[in-house]
N, C-alpha and C positions, 0 to 999 in steps of 0.2 A: 722350724717345727720338725720334729722327727716323725718317722712313719708310724710309730706306735700311737702317736696322738692324733693321727688323721682319722676322720670319720668317713667311711665309705658307705654310700647308700646304694643299694642295688634292688632292683625289682626283678627277681629271677623269674623269667617266663619260660621260654623254651631253651634248650641247650642249642647253642649255635655251633653246629659241626658241619664240616664240609662246605663252607661258604668261601666265596672268592673275596679276597681283600680288595678294597678300592683305594685309590690314591689318597694320601693324607697330607695336610698342610700343618707343619709343626709351628708352635708358638712358644717362646721362652717364658717361663714363669719366674717369680722372684728368686726362688732357690735354683742355682745353676744345675742341680742334678734332676730337676723336674722339667718335663716337657709336656705340653698339652697339644694333642693332635685331633684333627677333625676329618671325618670321612667326606666323600662326595655324597650328595643327596641320592637316596635309594630310589628305585622304581617303586610304584605303588605296591604295597604288601610284600616287599622284598627286604632282605637284610642289608644293613649298612655296617661296615666294619672300619673302625679307626685303629690302625696298626701302629704300635710303638716303634720308635727308631731302634735299629740294631743295637743290642747290648743293654736294653732297658726292659723293664717289666711294668705291667699295668698296676696301678695302686688305687684307681678309681675311675669313674666315668659317668656318662649320662647321655642324654639325647636332646635333640631339638626336632620337633615334628610338625608336619602339616597334616593334621587329621582331616577326616571327611565329615561333613555336616549334612544332616537331612533337612527337610523343609522347616523353615522357621529358625534354623540355627542349632537345632538339637544335635549334640555330639553323636555321631554314628560310626565311631571308630574307637580303637583302644590300643594300648601298648601291649604287644605280645611278648616282647623281650627287651631287656636292658640289663646286660650282664657282661662280665669279663669273658673273653674267649677261653676255651678249654686249656690252651697252653699258656695263658696269662701274658700274652704279647699284644693284647689289644682289647677293645671294647666293642660289643655288638649291640645293635638295637633293631627292632622291627615293629611297625604298626600293622594292625590287621589288614587295612586296605589303603592307608595313606603313605605319604613319603616321610622319610626320617633321615636325620644326620646324626651319626654317632660321634661322641667326644671321648677321648681317652686321656687320663692323667698318667704319665709314665715317669718312672724313676730309674736312675742308674745305680742307686744305693740300695 
């Protein structure tokens, strides 16, 4: 599948600027030019950044979160950001008060 046919879903919240990248664990996708990376889990309400390997750019991403719930299980949190980094070398995510893990889909082509 070429990159023109890929569907990238983003929920642009806040611009993630000046954040510190966290360590990422790469996983190889079916296409040898594609790598999926995952950040460490963020602190509550803080940014998580999944950084692409050197020489690749982000083509998509998302997040996995542990939101905060109020009495009775009512959701009491929200995603504030799930967006590519400004320099297109990773994906960032942040929950309002919960913890989050960012995932980046990276390509060398």
